[in-house]
C-alpha beads as a LAMMPS data file, in Angstrom:
LAMMPS data file: protein, C-alpha beads

58 atoms
57 bonds

1 atom types
1 bond types

-500.0 500.0 xlo xhi
-500.0 500.0 ylo yhi
-500.0 500.0 zlo zhi

Masses

1 110.0

Atoms # bond

1 1 1 108.095 208.226 -17.686
2 1 1 106.664 204.847 -16.657
3 1 1 109.205 202.927 -18.727
4 1 1 111.926 201.255 -16.705
5 1 1 115.316 201.655 -18.311
6 1 1 118.040 199.025 -18.239
7 1 1 120.011 201.050 -15.684
8 1 1 117.027 201.298 -13.365
9 1 1 116.330 197.581 -13.731
10 1 1 119.954 196.753 -12.847
11 1 1 119.711 198.913 -9.724
12 1 1 116.489 197.233 -8.643
13 1 1 117.917 193.755 -9.231
14 1 1 121.169 194.617 -7.442
15 1 1 119.411 195.984 -4.358
16 1 1 116.949 193.096 -4.311
17 1 1 119.838 190.625 -4.259
18 1 1 121.656 192.576 -1.537
19 1 1 118.565 192.771 0.672
20 1 1 117.748 189.100 0.072
21 1 1 121.296 188.040 0.964
22 1 1 121.222 190.184 4.104
23 1 1 117.860 188.745 5.135
24 1 1 119.123 185.195 4.544
25 1 1 122.271 185.920 6.538
26 1 1 120.356 187.365 9.479
27 1 1 117.582 184.777 9.603
28 1 1 119.619 181.631 8.826
29 1 1 123.263 182.296 9.712
30 1 1 124.260 178.629 9.912
31 1 1 122.873 177.876 6.460
32 1 1 124.512 181.020 5.081
33 1 1 127.870 179.927 6.524
34 1 1 127.488 176.493 4.927
35 1 1 126.656 178.123 1.592
36 1 1 129.736 180.349 1.710
37 1 1 131.928 177.452 2.810
38 1 1 130.639 175.307 -0.050
39 1 1 131.243 178.099 -2.567
40 1 1 134.828 178.570 -1.383
41 1 1 135.439 174.829 -1.546
42 1 1 134.166 174.821 -5.117
43 1 1 136.489 177.682 -6.067
44 1 1 139.450 175.988 -4.410
45 1 1 138.699 172.683 -6.165
46 1 1 138.406 174.443 -9.525
47 1 1 141.722 176.249 -8.985
48 1 1 143.387 172.991 -7.964
49 1 1 142.068 171.250 -11.075
50 1 1 143.359 174.054 -13.288
51 1 1 146.752 173.898 -11.589
52 1 1 146.936 170.155 -12.196
53 1 1 145.957 170.650 -15.825
54 1 1 148.649 173.247 -16.455
55 1 1 151.212 171.161 -14.578
56 1 1 150.594 168.257 -16.940
57 1 1 151.185 170.461 -19.996
58 1 1 154.872 170.853 -19.229

Bonds

1 1 1 2
2 1 2 3
3 1 3 4
4 1 4 5
5 1 5 6
6 1 6 7
7 1 7 8
8 1 8 9
9 1 9 10
10 1 10 11
11 1 11 12
12 1 12 13
13 1 13 14
14 1 14 15
15 1 15 16
16 1 16 17
17 1 17 18
18 1 18 19
19 1 19 20
20 1 20 21
21 1 21 22
22 1 22 23
23 1 23 24
24 1 24 25
25 1 25 26
26 1 26 27
27 1 27 28
28 1 28 29
29 1 29 30
30 1 30 31
31 1 31 32
32 1 32 33
33 1 33 34
34 1 34 35
35 1 35 36
36 1 36 37
37 1 37 38
38 1 38 39
39 1 39 40
40 1 40 41
41 1 41 42
42 1 42 43
43 1 43 44
44 1 44 45
45 1 45 46
46 1 46 47
47 1 47 48
48 1 48 49
49 1 49 50
50 1 50 51
51 1 51 52
52 1 52 53
53 1 53 54
54 1 54 55
55 1 55 56
56 1 56 57
57 1 57 58
């Protein structure tokens, strides 16, 4: 019974990440906002690059 299964490990990892993100958000909200803003900018830049790539194919 002491063996941790893959499902149990995934649950532990998931909840650890959720709690860590919540702690980070509550203790350093400005840094968390900058992190989210940077992530969204990266996604937008990647989407723009893909759009430019596909536009040049035609």
